[in-house]
N, CA, C and O of each residue as an XYZ file, in Angstrom:
452
protein
N       0.838     -1.180      0.000
C       0.000      0.000      0.000
C       0.883      1.243      0.000
O       1.898      1.318      0.693
N       0.467      2.194     -0.787
C       1.219      3.444     -0.788
C       0.712      4.330      0.351
O      -0.201      3.950      1.085
N       1.294      5.478      0.486
C       1.006      6.357      1.617
C      -0.411      6.922      1.577
O      -1.042      7.055      2.626
N      -0.923      7.256      0.405
C      -2.252      7.886      0.300
C      -3.359      6.908      0.688
O      -4.223      7.298      1.473
N      -3.399      5.655      0.195
C      -4.453      4.740      0.654
C      -4.364      4.444      2.157
O      -5.394      4.271      2.808
N      -3.148      4.382      2.718
C      -3.004      4.157      4.153
C      -3.586      5.342      4.930
O      -4.236      5.165      5.960
N      -3.341      6.545      4.423
C      -3.860      7.743      5.075
C      -5.387      7.767      5.022
O      -6.038      8.096      6.014
N      -5.957      7.421      3.872
C      -7.420      7.373      3.734
C      -8.009      6.338      4.688
O      -9.025      6.586      5.337
N      -7.367      5.184      4.765
C      -7.840      4.138      5.661
C      -7.795      4.606      7.122
O      -8.733      4.368      7.882
N      -6.713      5.266      7.503
C      -6.559      5.756      8.873
C      -7.613      6.814      9.195
O      -8.183      6.805     10.286
N      -7.873      7.710      8.271
C      -8.875      8.756      8.479
C     -10.267      8.137      8.579
O     -11.066      8.537      9.425
N     -10.558      7.164      7.720
C     -11.856      6.497      7.750
C     -12.047      5.748      9.074
O     -13.123      5.803      9.670
N     -11.015      5.058      9.526
C     -11.098      4.322     10.789
C     -11.295      5.286     11.965
O     -12.085      5.009     12.868
N     -10.583      6.409     11.955
C     -10.722      7.393     13.031
C     -12.118      8.001     13.031
O     -12.708      8.198     14.093
N     -12.647      8.299     11.856
C     -13.989      8.858     11.745
C     -15.034      7.861     12.252
O     -15.969      8.234     12.962
N     -14.864      6.602     11.880
C     -15.788      5.562     12.344
C     -15.758      5.448     13.871
O     -16.809      5.347     14.504
N     -14.569      5.464     14.458
C     -14.440      5.379     15.914
C     -15.089      6.588     16.588
O     -15.759      6.446     17.611
N     -14.891      7.765     16.021
C     -15.475      8.980     16.591
C     -16.996      8.925     16.571
O     -17.643      9.296     17.551
N     -17.570      8.467     15.466
C     -19.026      8.367     15.351
C     -19.570      7.347     16.337
O     -20.615      7.583     16.943
N     -18.892      6.220     16.514
C     -19.389      5.209     17.448
C     -19.333      5.707     18.883
O     -20.244      5.421     19.659
N     -18.281      6.452     19.266
C     -18.210      7.012     20.613
C     -19.292      8.059     20.819
O     -19.880      8.133     21.899
N     -19.564      8.865     19.811
C     -20.591      9.904     19.932
C     -21.965      9.275     20.100
O     -22.776      9.779     20.877
N     -22.244      8.198     19.400
C     -23.554      7.561     19.539
C     -23.719      6.926     20.909
O     -24.830      6.903     21.439
N     -22.641      6.407     21.503
C     -22.720      5.845     22.852
C     -22.981      6.943     23.870
O     -23.740      6.736     24.817
N     -22.370      8.098     23.693
C     -22.572      9.208     24.627
C     -24.022      9.677     24.594
O     -24.575     10.021     25.639
N     -24.643      9.700     23.436
C     -26.038     10.122     23.341
C     -26.957      9.125     24.016
O     -27.961      9.525     24.605
N     -26.649      7.850     23.950
C     -27.493      6.847     24.582
C     -27.463      6.988     26.099
O     -28.494      6.800     26.744
N     -26.333      7.306     26.677
C     -26.232      7.456     28.118
C     -27.079      8.626     28.612
O     -27.676      8.529     29.684
N     -27.149      9.720     27.871
C     -27.937     10.884     28.280
C     -29.426     10.603     28.242
O     -30.186     11.212     28.994
N     -29.862      9.687     27.376
C     -31.280      9.387     27.260
C     -31.831      8.713     28.509
O     -33.036      8.778     28.754
N     -30.987      8.070     29.301
C     -31.466      7.368     30.482
C     -31.928      8.322     31.583
O     -32.579      7.888     32.533
N     -31.606      9.611     31.476
C     -31.985     10.575     32.500
C     -33.410     11.080     32.296
O     -34.026     11.554     33.250
N     -33.947     10.993     31.094
C     -35.295     11.494     30.836
C     -36.331     10.470     31.287
O     -36.153      9.274     31.054
N     -37.397     10.914     31.920
C     -38.418      9.975     32.380
C     -39.204      9.387     31.212
O     -39.330     10.006     30.155
N     -39.728      8.186     31.420
C     -40.506      7.525     30.374
C     -41.897      8.133     30.233
O     -42.420      8.265     29.126
N     -42.486      8.500     31.363
C     -43.856      9.000     31.364
C     -43.960     10.154     32.357
O     -43.415     10.063     33.457
N     -44.636     11.215     32.001
C     -44.816     12.332     32.910
C     -43.580     13.213     33.015
O     -42.606     13.040     32.283
N     -43.646     14.173     33.955
C     -42.517     15.074     34.172
C     -42.607     15.645     35.575
O     -43.641     15.538     36.235
N     -41.520     16.249     36.023
C     -41.468     16.867     37.342
C     -41.045     18.319     37.222
O     -40.375     18.717     36.269
N     -41.454     19.103     38.218
C     -41.120     20.526     38.289
C     -40.669     20.801     39.721
O     -41.293     20.343     40.679
N     -39.578     21.552     39.855
C     -39.076     21.929     41.176
C     -39.233     23.427     41.346
O     -38.845     24.205     40.475
N     -39.804     23.827     42.469
C     -39.969     25.242     42.794
C     -39.188     25.541     44.065
O     -39.453     24.960     45.117
N     -38.228     26.448     43.963
C     -37.422     26.846     45.116
C     -37.544     28.351     45.297
O     -37.044     29.106     44.463
N     -38.200     28.811     46.369
C     -38.290     30.255     46.617
C     -36.900     30.840     46.872
O     -36.002     30.143     47.344
N     -36.734     32.113     46.559
C     -35.447     32.787     46.766
C     -35.071     32.759     48.242
O     -35.917     32.955     49.116
N     -33.807     32.515     48.504
C     -33.238     32.501     49.861
C     -33.965     31.524     50.785
O     -34.182     31.812     51.962
N     -34.330     30.388     50.249
C     -35.028     29.384     51.037
C     -34.242     28.080     51.020
O     -33.548     27.779     50.048
N     -34.350     27.319     52.083
C     -33.714     26.002     52.160
C     -34.721     24.896     51.867
O     -34.420     23.718     52.056
N     -35.892     25.262     51.416
C     -36.918     24.285     51.073
C     -37.204     24.349     49.583
O     -36.996     25.380     48.943
N     -37.685     23.235     49.036
C     -38.171     23.257     47.662
C     -39.388     22.353     47.568
O     -39.550     21.411     48.343
N     -40.221     22.658     46.619
C     -41.421     21.875     46.371
C     -41.255     21.164     45.046
O     -40.941     21.782     44.029
N     -41.470     19.859     45.067
C     -41.369     19.048     43.861
C     -42.781     18.611     43.495
O     -43.516     18.075     44.324
N     -43.145     18.851     42.241
C     -44.464     18.445     41.745
C     -44.278     17.495     40.571
O     -43.439     17.720     39.700
N     -45.067     16.439     40.561
C     -45.044     15.467     39.480
C     -46.342     15.575     38.691
O     -47.424     15.723     39.258
N     -46.208     15.499     37.373
C     -47.353     15.633     36.468
C     -47.377     14.479     35.479
O     -46.345     13.877     35.180
N     -48.578     14.178     34.973
C     -48.700     13.206     33.893
C     -48.307     13.889     32.583
O     -48.041     15.091     32.555
N     -48.274     13.128     31.523
C     -47.982     13.698     30.207
C     -49.046     14.696     29.782
O     -48.801     15.543     28.922
N     -50.233     14.599     30.385
C     -51.335     15.529     30.092
C     -51.345     16.723     31.032
O     -52.323     17.469     31.067
N     -50.273     16.920     31.796
C     -50.106     18.034     32.737
C     -51.088     17.988     33.906
O     -51.485     19.033     34.421
N     -51.480     16.794     34.326
C     -52.323     16.632     35.509
C     -51.407     16.430     36.711
O     -50.508     15.590     36.673
N     -51.629     17.194     37.773
C     -50.841     17.038     38.982
C     -51.157     15.697     39.625
O     -52.318     15.391     39.898
N     -50.112     14.888     39.870
C     -50.331     13.581     40.481
C     -49.682     13.450     41.852
O     -50.026     12.548     42.615
N     -48.742     14.347     42.176
C     -48.090     14.267     43.482
C     -47.337     15.562     43.737
O     -46.810     16.180     42.812
N     -47.291     15.966     45.003
C     -46.559     17.171     45.406
C     -45.924     16.918     46.764
O     -46.552     16.360     47.663
N     -44.663     17.337     46.901
C     -43.956     17.151     48.170
C     -42.993     18.309     48.392
O     -42.297     18.737     47.472
N     -42.960     18.812     49.620
C     -42.015     19.853     50.003
C     -40.942     19.211     50.864
O     -41.246     18.500     51.822
N     -39.681     19.465     50.519
C     -38.573     18.893     51.282
C     -37.695     20.019     51.825
O     -37.681     21.124     51.283
N     -36.974     19.732     52.884
C     -36.148     20.731     53.555
C     -34.717     20.732     53.033
O     -33.771     20.599     53.809
N     -34.563     20.877     51.761
C     -33.242     21.009     51.146
C     -33.423     21.533     49.728
O     -34.505     21.443     49.148
N     -32.346     22.079     49.186
C     -32.354     22.543     47.804
C     -31.799     21.428     46.929
O     -30.883     20.713     47.335
N     -32.345     21.280     45.742
C     -31.901     20.247     44.813
C     -31.171     20.874     43.641
O     -31.606     21.890     43.099
N     -30.075     20.274     43.258
C     -29.300     20.729     42.111
C     -29.705     19.886     40.906
O     -29.217     18.770     40.729
N     -30.598     20.425     40.079
C     -31.098     19.661     38.941
C     -30.092     19.559     37.800
O     -30.351     18.885     36.803
N     -28.957     20.219     37.938
C     -27.915     20.073     36.920
C     -27.191     18.731     37.075
O     -26.538     18.267     36.140
N     -27.306     18.110     38.247
C     -26.642     16.826     38.486
C     -27.464     15.684     37.898
O     -28.681     15.625     38.074
N     -26.796     14.794     37.209
C     -27.445     13.627     36.602
C     -28.063     12.742     37.689
O     -29.160     12.216     37.504
N     -27.382     12.574     38.801
C     -27.890     11.736     39.894
C     -29.197     12.297     40.455
O     -30.109     11.533     40.774
N     -29.295     13.608     40.578
C     -30.528     14.232     41.065
C     -31.681     13.931     40.116
O     -32.784     13.606     40.556
N     -31.429     14.039     38.829
C     -32.478     13.742     37.837
C     -32.924     12.293     37.931
O     -34.116     12.000     37.842
N     -31.980     11.394     38.109
C     -32.331      9.976     38.227
C     -33.177      9.721     39.466
O     -34.158      8.980     39.407
N     -32.805     10.330     40.583
C     -33.564     10.142     41.818
C     -34.977     10.710     41.694
O     -35.932     10.113     42.189
N     -35.109     11.853     41.040
C     -36.439     12.419     40.816
C     -37.260     11.533     39.890
O     -38.471     11.403     40.069
N     -36.617     10.927     38.909
C     -37.330     10.034     37.994
C     -37.818      8.774     38.707
O     -38.882      8.250     38.378
N     -37.051      8.287     39.680
C     -37.492      7.126     40.459
C     -38.750      7.494     41.253
O     -39.716      6.732     41.281
N     -38.732      8.649     41.890
C     -39.907      9.101     42.639
C     -41.091      9.334     41.696
O     -42.234      9.044     42.051
N     -40.820      9.855     40.501
C     -41.878     10.062     39.511
C     -42.506      8.730     39.104
O     -43.727      8.636     38.973
N     -41.690      7.712     38.907
C     -42.229      6.398     38.542
C     -43.131      5.846     39.647
O     -44.165      5.243     39.360
N     -42.742      6.051     40.913
C     -43.577      5.607     42.026
C     -44.910      6.346     42.021
O     -45.966      5.744     42.213
N     -44.847      7.646     41.801
C     -46.079      8.441     41.772
C     -46.961      8.036     40.590
O     -48.182      7.960     40.726
N     -46.355      7.777     39.444
C     -47.123      7.360     38.263
C     -47.795      6.011     38.501
O     -48.929      5.794     38.076
N     -47.091      5.108     39.180
C     -47.658      3.786     39.467
C     -48.913      3.922     40.330
O     -49.944      3.318     40.034
N     -48.820      4.715     41.393
C     -49.967      4.913     42.280
C     -51.088      5.648     41.549
O     -52.261      5.307     41.703
N     -50.729      6.655     40.756
C     -51.741      7.417     40.019
C     -52.493      6.514     39.039
O     -53.720      6.576     38.948
N     -51.760      5.682     38.311
C     -52.407      4.789     37.343
C     -53.305      3.766     38.016
O     -54.285      3.315     37.424
N     -52.979      3.394     39.251
C     -53.784      2.410     39.969
C     -55.012      3.033     40.636
O     -56.072      2.409     40.689
N     -54.871      4.271     41.147
C     -55.955      4.848     41.946
C     -56.570      6.114     41.369
O     -57.722      6.425     41.669
N     -55.835      6.844     40.557
C     -56.240      8.156     40.041
C     -56.564      9.135     41.164
O     -57.461      9.971     41.050
N     -55.806      9.006     42.251
C     -55.913      9.932     43.371
C     -54.528     10.459     43.697
O     -53.530      9.763     43.512
N     -54.468     11.700     44.186
C     -53.194     12.309     44.563
C     -52.861     11.868     45.986
O     -53.571     12.236     46.921
N     -51.787     11.082     46.170
C     -51.422     10.672     47.529
C     -50.864     11.854     48.314
O     -50.192     12.717     47.749
N     -51.137     11.893     49.602
C     -50.695     13.033     50.406
C     -49.723     12.647     51.513
O     -48.995     13.507     52.008
N     -49.691     11.399     51.908
C     -48.898     11.015     53.072
C     -47.610     10.280     52.714
O     -47.101      9.517     53.534
N     -47.084     10.481     51.546
C     -45.879      9.784     51.103
C     -44.674     10.701     51.204
O     -44.817     11.921     51.279
N     -43.495     10.115     51.206
C     -42.240     10.867     51.250
C     -41.294     10.337     50.170
O     -40.123     10.085     50.454
N     -41.770     10.167     48.962
C     -40.972      9.556     47.900
C     -39.724     10.357     47.571
O     -38.659      9.776     47.366
N     -39.831     11.672     47.515
C     -38.676     12.506     47.169
C     -37.686     12.532     48.327
O     -36.485     12.363     48.116
N     -38.167     12.738     49.529
C     -37.283     12.800     50.698
C     -36.497     11.504     50.863
O     -35.312     11.531     51.193
N     -37.149     10.380     50.636
C     -36.466      9.084     50.754
C     -35.335      8.974     49.730
O     -34.269      8.444     50.044
N     -35.554      9.465     48.521
C     -34.529      9.393     47.476
C     -33.289     10.214     47.837
O     -32.181      9.875     47.420
N     -33.467     11.277     48.598
C     -32.350     12.186     48.883
C     -31.850     12.091     50.330
O     -31.116     12.968     50.784
N     -32.240     11.041     51.055
C     -31.690     10.851     52.392
C     -30.201     10.593     52.298
O     -29.742      9.886     51.401
N     -29.449     11.164     53.219
C     -27.999     10.938     53.241
C     -27.727      9.549     53.798
O     -28.223      9.180     54.862
N     -26.937      8.796     53.066
C     -26.651      7.414     53.463
C     -25.317      7.295     54.117
O     -24.919      6.199     54.512
């Protein structure tokens, strides 16, 4: 092989590797989005409390909880923990169609271990 075909092969192989790594990175980010419904966090200014509300895909409120800490939604782990609580709320909502009031799904997810 002369130098030009080797160079083309090397560039093609590098491009293929780059595309495969990029597609893997996109798949990892998709795991943070919830399958059904969504959550909203409300934190008043200068407050150590926040209110987390869970909604169905149709924007129906299915659960609300106030916790005594601020949540950093920029963290992937925080999003995952909120999604776990959302799944619990969706399960109860789909079974009963009532808003539960005596649960601590969000607080349990963020307890310090």
